[in-house]
C-alpha positions, 0 to 999 in steps of 0.5 A: 664603782667602776671608777673606784675599781680602776683607780685602785688598780692603778694604785696597786704595785706591779707584780715583782719579777720571779727571782732567778734560780741560784746556780750551784757552784761546784766545790773543788780543792784550792789546789790541783793534785800532783803525781810523781813519776815514782808514784806511778811506777810504784803503783804499777809495780804493786798492781802487776805483782798482785794480779800478774805475779811479776814486774815490768821495769820502765814500762808505763803503758802496757796494762795487760792482765790488769782489771778495768779499775786499775786501767782507770786508776792509771788514767787518773794518775797520768792526767795529774802527772807532774814531772819537775825540772829536778827530775829531768835534770836527775835523769839527764845526769844518770844518762851521762853517768851510763854513757860518758863517751856518747853523752858528754857534758853540754856547754853550761850557760854562764848564769849568775847562779852558776858563777856564784856556785863555781866561786863558792864550791871550794869553800862552800862547807865553811860558808854554811858553817859561818852563816849558821854560827851567826844565826846561832849567836843571834837566836833569842834562845842562845845564852851569852856563854855560848856565843862564840862570835861577837855580833854586838861589837857594832852596837855596844858603845865604848862607855856603858850607859849610866842612866835608865833611859840609855839602858832602855835604848841600848837594850832595844837596839841590841835586840833589834840588831839580833832580829836584823841578823836573823832576818838577813841570814834566813833570807840569804840561805833561802835565796841560795837554796832557791836559786841553786835548785832552779839552776841545777838540782845537784847544786841545791843538794850539795848545799843542803847536805852541808847545811844538814851536816852543820846541824841546821835542822836542830838549830832551826828547831832550837830557834822555835823552841821559845815563846814564839808568840812573844817573839813575833809580837816583840816591839824592839823599835823606837818609832821616833828613831826609825826611818823615815821619821828620823829624817823627815821630822825633828827628833823629839826628846826621848822619854821612858814613855815613848820608848816603851810605847813601841810600834803601833803594828800588831806584829813585828813583821821582821820577825814573822818574815824570819820565822817563815824563811826558817820554816821554808828552809826546813821544808826544803831540807827535809822534803822527800828525804826520809832520813831528814824527816826522821831527824825531825821526829828524833828531835821531837819537833812536833810539839815545838811546831804545834806551839808555833801554830798559835801565831795567827799568820796563814803563810806561817801556819801553812809551812808548819802544817807541811812540816807536820804532814811529812812526819805524821806517819812516823809519829804513830796512831796515838799521836794522830788520835790525840791531835785531830784538830791538827790533822783536820787543819793539814787536810784543809790547808796542805796540798795532797798527792794522789795515793798519799798515805800521810794520814794512815801510814804508820812507823812500821812502813817506814823502818825498812829504809836504809837512811844512811845508804840513801844519803851516801847514794845522794852524796855519790851522785853530787860528787860525780856531778861536781867532779865532772863539771868543775874539776875535770875541765875536759868534761870526761873522767881521767879513765875515759880521756883519749891517750896518745899511743904514737911513739913518734908524736910523743918523742916529738913533743916539746918538754920544758925542763926545769933549770935545776935539771939543766944545771945538774944534767952532767952529774945525773949522767955520771950517777945514773948512767956512766957509773952503773953497769948495765947488762945489755943482754938482759935489757934486750931480752925484756 
């Protein structure tokens, strides 16, 4: 029996080790909240007015008379305070405007963006209008009669096609040509805005204002006011003629079947790229601009953008949700109640700022703003920046430039006289000096 017990004990499997206790991962937001300097100032002004009864301008440290929860709130806001490069540049411009003599313009670094802006500045409005005209002509929703620019001159052959196969090939080539134009212009505008904003905020604002004045916002909304899913899934390409297949291999004979088959990709990435670029341009034009956000509301962009959410692309959906988030409080409570899925998607995917009232603010809070005054004040700042840096070479406005009042130095200056004045000098003496009677007593009295 002992032998049987020992053999059975040897055959039994060892006791498995105890599984480790799973660690609980702390769930957190996929982004870090941000706080602007203006948000901190508004919070302090509101709380001081409520608890103390007066405001203290340009003071972010003294919290006398405020309760302890307000102290903790200010501490949290300061922990997440984010001061962007744009705010630093705007503050610098305000200091130069207040003290033009003691704070002159510093030497401007000759970056590629600076050279491009200085070269484009005289005709920048015309450049923006020309690009938007091309974008309008290449948009899928534009009609033939509205195309003021012939963008198909490089595509259409001298003789129109005579067979069905040639007509199919030409139709695909025309649509592909339009898609490439939209992709190029949207990418160009986005790069201009990004590099100008990185170089100086007022260069970005000047370009943005002229895009807005040229009706860029309704143009982009018109572009998205179509069956955007069909546009993204369009197969306007012939794989046998695409690069590098047409170079690496012999071109097969084109038939109706291999033309209609199209590309094997699930989406046309060229069109998705164009849509994302246009959405990013719209975001850059309207961010923190209440008047331009109201333009989105006036042009009824919410249903247009909501239909574009059907495209299952995460980056494209993110920028659509950003545009919906910035105009949510202008759309009213009824819209928020009937679009709770969109509200939930905004809450999950888009960055929120501490104290952000996008989900519960209503349009009554937004009406007191004077939108026209906001744009005019921005335009005045931009014009002052352009005049100081690019028009006035000395860096000072004409009213602040030094003037030489010494009569000896003025008389000793060499003045170049024109040849016309030299040739007619004697005639001028006769008409203006010798032939006129001068009352020298009156001259001496003056």
